[in-house]
C-alpha positions as CSV (number, residue, x, y, z in Angstrom):
1,V,0.0,0.0,0.0
2,P,1.6,3.3,-1.0
3,V,1.9,6.0,1.7
4,C,1.2,9.6,0.8
5,L,2.2,12.6,2.7
6,L,-0.8,14.6,3.7
7,L,0.7,17.4,5.9
8,R,4.1,18.3,7.4
9,L,5.3,20.2,10.4
10,E,8.8,21.8,10.4
11,S,10.6,23.5,13.3
12,T,12.8,26.5,12.9
13,W,14.4,28.9,15.4
14,M,14.6,32.6,14.8
15,N,16.6,35.2,16.6
16,R,14.6,38.2,17.8
17,C,15.9,40.8,20.2
18,S,18.8,38.5,21.3
19,A,16.3,35.8,22.5
20,W,15.6,32.5,20.8
21,V,12.0,32.1,19.6
22,A,10.6,28.8,18.5
23,Q,8.7,28.8,15.2
24,Y,6.9,25.9,13.6
25,D,5.6,25.9,10.0
26,L,2.6,23.8,9.3
27,L,2.8,22.7,5.7
28,D,0.4,21.0,3.3
29,A,1.3,18.0,1.1
30,S,2.9,20.4,-1.6
31,R,5.1,21.9,1.1
32,N,3.3,25.2,1.1
33,T,3.1,26.9,4.5
34,V,-0.5,27.0,5.6
35,L,-0.1,28.2,9.3
36,K,2.7,29.2,11.6
37,I,3.1,28.7,15.3
38,E,5.4,31.2,17.1
39,G,6.5,30.6,20.6
40,P,7.3,32.9,23.5
41,C,10.9,34.2,24.0
42,C,11.4,32.3,27.2
43,I,10.1,28.8,27.8
44,C,10.6,27.7,31.4
45,N,9.5,24.5,32.9
46,G,8.6,23.5,36.4
47,P,7.1,25.0,39.5
48,C,8.8,28.3,39.3
49,C,7.1,29.2,36.0
50,C,3.8,30.3,37.4
51,F,2.1,31.6,34.2
52,D,0.6,30.2,31.0
53,Q,2.9,30.1,28.0
54,V,1.2,31.1,24.8
55,F,2.3,29.9,21.3
56,R,0.5,32.1,18.7
57,L,-1.1,30.4,15.7
58,K,-0.7,32.7,12.8
59,S,-1.6,32.8,9.1
60,A,0.8,31.7,6.4
61,D,2.2,35.2,6.0
62,G,2.6,35.6,9.8
63,M,0.6,38.8,10.0
64,A,-2.8,37.6,11.4
65,N,-3.3,35.7,14.7
66,V,-5.9,32.9,14.1
67,G,-5.6,31.0,17.3
68,H,-3.1,29.8,19.9
69,V,-1.7,26.8,21.8
70,S,-1.1,27.4,25.5
71,K,0.8,25.4,28.0
72,Q,-1.3,26.1,31.1
73,Y,0.2,26.5,34.6
74,S,-1.2,23.7,36.8
75,G,-0.2,25.0,40.2
76,F,3.0,24.7,42.3
77,I,2.3,21.2,43.7
78,K,1.4,19.5,40.4
79,E,4.3,21.2,38.6
80,M,6.7,20.2,41.4
81,Y,5.8,16.5,41.7
82,T,4.6,15.4,38.3
83,D,5.7,15.6,34.7
84,A,2.1,16.1,33.5
85,D,1.3,19.2,31.5
86,N,-2.0,20.8,30.5
87,F,-2.4,22.3,27.0
88,G,-5.2,24.3,25.4
89,V,-5.7,24.7,21.7
90,T,-7.8,27.2,19.8
91,F,-8.2,27.5,16.0
92,P,-10.8,28.6,13.5
93,L,-13.8,26.4,13.2
94,D,-13.7,26.4,9.4
95,L,-10.0,25.2,9.4
96,D,-9.5,22.0,7.4
97,A,-9.7,18.9,9.5
98,K,-6.3,17.7,8.5
99,M,-4.8,21.1,9.5
100,K,-6.6,20.8,12.9
101,A,-4.9,17.4,13.4
102,V,-1.5,19.0,12.6
103,V,-2.1,21.8,15.1
104,V,-3.0,19.2,17.8
105,G,0.1,17.2,16.8
106,A,2.2,20.3,17.2
107,V,1.3,20.2,20.9
108,F,3.4,17.1,21.2
109,L,6.3,18.8,19.6
110,I,6.0,21.8,21.8
111,D,5.9,19.6,24.9
C-alpha cells in the first residue's frame, strides 16, 4: 500500500531581540506553508514558571493571529511533583480537519 504525505510540520528557530523564539511551520502536502506557530521568547518548565505560556497560531504570512496553543500552569504542587502538563488549543472552526490534526500534533512537539 503506497503511503502519501498529507501534511508536514517543520521546526525552525529565529533570533529576535537577542532571544531565541521557536517557530513551527505547518505545511500541506505540496510543502506550502498554511499556518505558523510562534512561541514565547522564554520557555521555562517546572514549579517556578507560574504563568501560562502562549504559542500564537498565525496565518501563512505571519501577519494575522488565528488561534493559539497554550501550556497552562497547573499549580505549584502539580508542577513540582509530576511531569504532567495541560495544554489548550484554539483554532478557527472552518479550518480543514487535516490542519486541525497537525495543530494538535504540534502540541506534542511543543511539549
